[in-house]
N, C-alpha and C positions, 0 to 999 in steps of 0.2 A: 812647173816651170816658173822661174823668177822673172818677172817682167822688168825691163830697164827702159827708162826714158833718158836719152842723151840730149843735153842742152849746151850747145856751143856755137859760136857764131863763125867759126872757121870750117868751111865746108870740106876741105882737104882732110882735117883732123877727124871730122865725123866719119868721113868715108873709111879711114884706117880703123877707127873704133868699131865700125859695123862688122869689119872682117875679124877683128880680134874677139869681140863678143860672140860672134857666130861660132867660133872654135872652142868655146868654154862650154862644157856640159852643164845642163841644168839652168842656163840663162837664155833669155830671148830678148832681142832688141824690140820693144813695142813700138817705138817711134823715136824720131829725132827732130829737134826744133832748133832755130837759130836765134831765139830771143828769150829773155827772162819772162816777159809777159806771157808768151806762148807756152812756156814750161808750167807756169802757174795754171793757165787755162787747161792744159792737158791734164795736169794731176787732178784738178777739180773735176774733170769729166770722167777720166778713166782709172784713176788711182793705181799708177804702177808701183811695184814693190820698191824699186830704187830709182832716184834721180841722180844721174851723174851730171854735175853742174859746173860750167866755167864760172868762176867768181867775178870775172871782169866783162860781163855782158854789156853791149853798148846801150841798151834801153833801160836796163834796171840791174842794179848791183846784185851780186849773189846773196848778200846779206838780206836785201829786201826780198828776193825770192824765197829764201829760207824762212823769213818771218811770216810771209803770207801763207806759205804751205804749213807751217807749224799751227797757224790759227785755224786751219781747216780740220785738224785732228783726224786725218784719214789713214795714218800709218805709213805713208810713203817715207822711206828713209833717204835722206839727203846727203850726198857725198860730193865734196868739192874734188874736181878733177881740173887742175889749174896750173897756170904759170906763176900765180902768186904763192910762192913758197917760203919767202923770207918773212921774218917776224916784222910787224906785229899781226899780219893777216891770219895765219893759222890759229894763233892764240885767240884772236877775237872771234873767229868762227867757232872754235871750240866753246868759247864761252856763251855764244849765241845758241849752241845746241846741235851743231852739225854732227852727223853720224860718222863721217870719215873725211879725212883730208889727204888727198893724193896729189903730188906734183906730176905734170905731164912727162917728166923725165924718168919715171920709174920703169923697171923692167916689166915685160908681160907677165912673168911669173909672179911678181909682187902684186901686180894688178889682179890676177886671178885669186890670189890668196886673200886679198882685201875683199873681193866680192863675196867669197864664201863666209868669211867672217861676219860681214855686214848682213848677209842674208840671214844668218842665225842670230841676229839681234845684238851682236857685238859692235863696238866702235873700232875704227882702224885709222891710224896715223901712219904715213909712209915712213920708213926708217930714216931717210934723210931729215924730214921734218922733226921727227922725234929726237934726233941728235941736236937739232938746232934748239928745240924746247929744252933739252937738258942743259945745254949750254946757258940758256937764259936763266934757268933755275939756280945754276951756279954763279950767276952774276956777270957772265961774260958779255951779256947784251942789255944789262940793265940800264945803260946810259942812253938807250934809245928813247926819245921823248914821245914817240907814238905809242909806247906801251902804256902811257898814262890816260889815253883816250878811251871813252866807252864805246861799245859797239855802235850806238847811234851816231856818236861823234865820227867814227870811222865811216859810216855810211855817208854822212854829209860831206866829209872831207874828199871821199871818192868822187862824189857827184860834182864837187867844185873842181876838182882836178879834170873832170870830164867836161868842163866849160858849160855846166848846167847853170841856168839863172836861178836866183832865189825862189822866184815863183815856181818854177818847174821842180826844184828840190822839195819846196813845201807841198806841192800837189802830189808828188809821187810818194811822199812819206806820210801823207795825211796830217801835216802840221800847218800852222799859220805861217805866213810869210815873215811875220815879224819875230816869230821864234827863231 
């Protein structure tokens, strides 16, 4: 059985995902958490096969969760399951090394297809996001100034938008406040 950790701060969404995952053969929901820090701790202790991660967690961005889990080298595959489906977020997550990127608006059949591909070591980007990436590649979205930001700059931007102080941002990213 492939074990899944679900990390999302919306309890109603988690309840729906529990039922959906239970209906997919070969997968089991190992646990569910409501914070990014809790997801990192769970992965460090239990090493689930797949982490389904909301990128806009209140305590820690999905980018920071991804970075911390990658540092552990445990083999847990991280998949964004998020409302952040417009560019530049998916592109930055892919550059950061995420294993899959799914919008919460996908059909259950596509979700199941994604899980099977990710379980066998492949990456998966939902169809709608892939179309958006293709539009970007052909220049339709190239005037978006956020495309020029690095992954770290996106992390800082998201924390600023979340009304975090410079000291809190620096502490959570292990940086100097002057940086």
